[in-house]
N, C-alpha and C positions, 0 to 999 in steps of 0.2 A: 097545446103549452103545456110544461111539467116544469116547476124549480122550487129545489131542496136547497136548505138549508143546511149548513154545518157551523157554528160557533164553537170556539176556540177559544179557552182561558179568560170567556167574556160568559155573561146572563143576555141571555135569547130577549129578545125584546119585540115586540108588535112594533112598535114605530119604526126599528130598523127593516126587519120584514117588509111592511108595506112600501117601503120610500123605495128598497131596493125593488121589489117586485115588481113597481111602478116603469123604474128606469129601463129594469131588464124588459120586462113586455113592451118598451115602443121596437124594439131591434126585430120582434117578431116579425114587419112591415118587410122588413129588409129581404127577407128569406124569404123561399120559395115554398120550403115543406116545415111541418111544425118543430117545433124546436123544447131540445131539455135540454135544463142549465144547472148547471150546481152551482153554488153561490155557498164559497167558503169568505167570515167574515174570524178575523183573528185579532188580540194584542199578544204583538212579539218585542220584546225590549223599550218599550214603552214607544213604538209605533202602531197604529192601526191597520190592517193589511186585509184586503179584497180581493178577493180568486176566483172570477170564474170563466169555469167551461161550459163553452155550448155545441150541441151537436143539434144537425140540422140535416135529415138526409146522409150524404154523404162528409159532407161536413163539418169539420173540427176543428172549432178556434177557442184560445184559451188567451184572457190575460190576469195579469197582477198589478196592483198598485199597492203603495203603505201613504201613510201621510199621518198628521197630527191626528185629521179629525177624520172617522169614517166618512159620514156622511161625503166628503171631496174625496176621500179614495175612493168612493163606487162611481162618483160622477164620472171620474177619470178613470176606471174601468169602463165604462159603458161606452167612454167616447174611444177608445182603443179598440175596443169590437167594431164597433161601427165601423169606422175605419179600415180596422181589419176586412170587416164586410163586402166595403166600396171597392177597394183595392181588388177582391177575389172575383167580384161581379164584374168590374173593369180587363181582368185578366181573362177572363174565360168568354166574352167580347172580342178582345183582341185573339185567342186563338181560331173563334170561327172565321176570322175574316180573310179572305185568299190575300196570300203575302201580293203585295206590287200593287195589285186592285183598289182603284179608290172609285169614285161615285163619276172621276171627272174620265178617269184612266178607262177604264170598262169600256168595253163595245156591247153598242145597244142590240140586242136577239134578233135584227132585224141583217145585220150584218155581221151575224156567224156563218160558218163558211160551212157548204151543201157536206152531205158525207161521200161525193165524188169527188172532190174538190180538196179532201183532207186525208192523211195519213194516221190509223190511232197509235199513239206508243203501247203495248201490251203493257209494261212497268205499271205505268203512272197512270194512262188513261186517258191521256188528254191528247187533242189531235193540235195537229202542225200542217201548214199550208204544204203545197208539192209544188215550189218553183219550175216551170221549164225553161229551158236557156233557149226560146224563141228572140232574134230578135225582129224590130221590124226596117 
């Protein structure tokens, strides 16, 4: 985990660095790959601005917030990043799930069709049952 700090229009402070590093390092447990973070702390027009850019594997997430206090801005940015990471995780899980299937509606492995009783679609690779028109 690598965290780099940039201070704009203000003096660097070890207390602020430690505080921001502690808050941002909590996000590592939510990510799968090692994280690199670029933290920019600035004062613009009487507002304290905190901006964080995270990179972890193929994921790139960033958030920015401004407020009257720098510590509060850091807290809000970390909350935004945590929310974005959790939303990305839930989206990945939903994409891996087959559409229209759930635990209740999926067929058990023993009820699947044999190769002789099914026709395989060449495009999708899915099996389709062959129905015969035999009347009893």
